C-alpha positions in Angstrom: 8.8 -22.4 -12.5 12.1 -22.5 -10.6 9.9 -23.1 -7.3 8.4 -26.3 -8.9 11.8 -27.7 -9.6 13.0 -26.9 -6.1 9.8 -28.4 -4.6 10.2 -31.6 -6.8 13.6 -31.9 -5.7 12.8 -31.3 -2.1 10.0 -33.8 -2.0 12.5 -36.3 -3.5 14.8 -35.8 -0.5 17.0 -32.7 -1.4 17.4 -30.7 1.7 19.2 -28.0 -0.1 16.2 -27.3 -2.4 14.1 -26.7 0.7 16.8 -24.5 2.1 16.7 -22.5 -1.1 12.8 -22.0 -0.8 13.3 -20.8 2.8 15.9 -18.3 2.1 13.7 -17.0 -1.0 10.5 -16.6 1.2 11.7 -16.1 4.6 11.4 -12.3 4.6 8.0 -12.2 3.1 6.8 -15.0 5.4 7.8 -13.0 8.6 6.3 -9.9 7.2 3.0 -11.7 6.4 2.8 -13.3 10.0 3.8 -9.8 11.5 0.5 -8.5 10.1 -1.3 -10.7 12.4 0.8 -10.8 15.6 2.7 -7.4 15.3 5.7 -8.8 17.4 8.8 -9.4 15.2 10.0 -12.3 17.2 6.7 -14.1 17.4 6.3 -13.6 13.7 9.6 -15.1 13.1 8.6 -18.2 15.2 5.4 -18.6 13.4 7.1 -18.4 9.9 9.7 -20.9 11.3 6.9 -23.2 12.4 5.2 -22.9 8.9 8.4 -24.0 7.3 9.0 -26.8 9.6 5.4 -28.0 9.0 6.0 -28.0 5.2 9.2 -29.9 5.7 7.6 -32.5 7.9 4.5 -32.8 5.9 6.0 -32.3 2.3 3.7 -35.1 0.9 0.6 -33.0 1.6 1.9 -30.2 -0.8 -0.5 -29.8 -3.9 1.2 -28.7 -7.2 -1.8 -26.7 -8.2 -0.9 -23.9 -5.8 2.4 -21.9 -5.7 4.7 -22.5 -2.9 4.1 -19.0 -1.6 0.3 -19.4 -1.7 0.8 -22.8 0.3 3.1 -21.1 2.8 1.0 -18.0 3.4 -2.0 -20.3 3.9 -0.1 -22.1 6.7 1.1 -18.9 8.1 -2.3 -17.4 8.3 -3.6 -20.5 10.1 -0.7 -20.7 12.5 -1.0 -16.9 13.2 -4.8 -17.2 13.9 -4.1 -20.3 16.3 -1.5 -18.1 18.2 -3.9 -15.2 18.5 -6.6 -17.4 19.8 -4.4 -18.7 22.4 -2.6 -15.6 23.5 -4.4 -12.4 22.5 -6.8 -10.5 20.4 -5.9 -9.6 16.9 -4.1 -6.5 16.1 -3.6 -6.0 12.3 -0.9 -3.4 11.4 0.0 -2.0 8.2 3.6 -0.7 8.2 4.8 -1.4 4.8 5.0 1.2 2.1 2.8 0.5 -1.1 5.0 -0.7 -3.8 4.2 2.3 -6.1 6.3 4.4 -3.8 9.3 2.4 -4.1 10.3 3.5 -7.5 14.0 3.5 -8.8 14.1 7.2 -8.2 13.1 6.9 -4.6 15.6 4.0 -4.1 18.3 6.2 -5.6 17.4 9.1 -3.3 16.8 11.5 -6.2 13.7 13.0 -4.6 13.9 16.5 -3.2 13.3 16.7 0.5 9.9 18.3 0.0 8.7 15.6 -2.4 9.9 13.1 0.1 7.8 14.7 3.0 4.8 14.8 0.8 5.1 11.2 -0.1 5.5 10.2 3.6 2.4 12.1 4.4 0.5 10.4 1.6 1.8 7.0 2.9 0.6 7.9 6.5 -2.8 8.8 5.2 -3.2 5.7 3.2 -2.0 3.5 6.2 -4.3 5.3 8.5 -7.3 4.6 6.0 -6.2 0.9 5.9 -6.2 0.7 9.7 -9.9 1.6 9.5 -10.8 -1.2 7.3 -12.3 -4.6 8.4 -9.6 -7.4 8.7 -10.8 -9.2 5.6 -10.6 -6.0 3.6 -7.1 -5.3 4.9 -5.9 -8.8 4.2 -7.2 -9.0 0.7 -5.6 -5.6 -0.3 -2.3 -6.6 1.4 -2.0 -10.0 -0.4 -3.0 -8.3 -3.6 -1.0 -5.0 -3.4 2.0 -5.9 -1.3 2.3 -9.7 -2.0 1.2 -9.6 -5.6 -0.9 -12.7 -5.2 -3.6 -13.6 -7.8 -7.1 -13.6 -6.9 -7.0 -17.5 -7.2 -4.0 -17.4 -4.6 -5.7 -15.1 -2.3 -8.8 -17.3 -2.2 -6.7 -20.2 -1.1 -4.9 -18.1 1.5 -8.3 -16.7 2.9 -10.1 -20.0 2.4 -12.7 -18.3 0.2 -13.8 -18.8 -3.3 -13.0 -16.5 -6.2 -16.5 -14.9 -6.2 -16.0 -13.9 -2.5 -12.5 -12.5 -3.2 -13.7 -10.4 -6.0 -16.4 -9.1 -3.9 -14.2 -8.5 -1.0 -11.7 -6.6 -3.2 -14.6 -4.4 -4.7 -16.0 -3.7 -1.2 -12.4 -3.0 0.3 -11.5 -0.7 -2.4 -14.9 1.2 -2.3 -14.6 1.5 1.5 -11.0 2.7 1.3 -12.0 5.2 -1.2 -14.8 6.5 1.1 -12.5 6.6 4.2 -9.8 8.4 2.2 -12.3 11.0 0.9 -13.7 11.5 4.3 -10.3 12.2 5.6 -9.5 14.7 2.8 -12.8 16.6 3.5 -11.9 16.8 7.2 -8.4 17.9 6.6 -9.6 20.6 4.4 -12.0 22.0 6.9 -15.1 20.2 5.6 -14.9 21.9 2.1 
């Protein structure tokens, strides 16, 4: 609800409100752009361009979508434009799943052995994610890492809700298959 107040204030000319929105979403905006372009500096430029676009075209903002959804939609489009102009897509997954970031991990109370096991699990999951189609990786990223709703994901990916539900089902199914195949191979085909 706080975002709506900031947006309303910004649309009515308060630049400080927009600055607060930028500060709040800057890191996640850069991380999202980086999943497409992989270069930190280019991702920062794309995120900055997205914020600039929103600033200039603030009248286009529709209140039915959250600011984050609107921002991510613009970032996705700007990232794709950049890729089309400059190089082929290279989607990376270098962010740890949220369930590994428990308070016990943050407080460094895990033993070294448990930490190594968790790191290996993360690497395995990331390796499996790397083998998914781009749409599958994107839908999982937006849901699991950015915690967007299916409706918000549909907006970002320019798809309808039914398509997102199907994508999520297929992505999870394929991820499970890849993970199972890796486990079988790692255990000598047993």
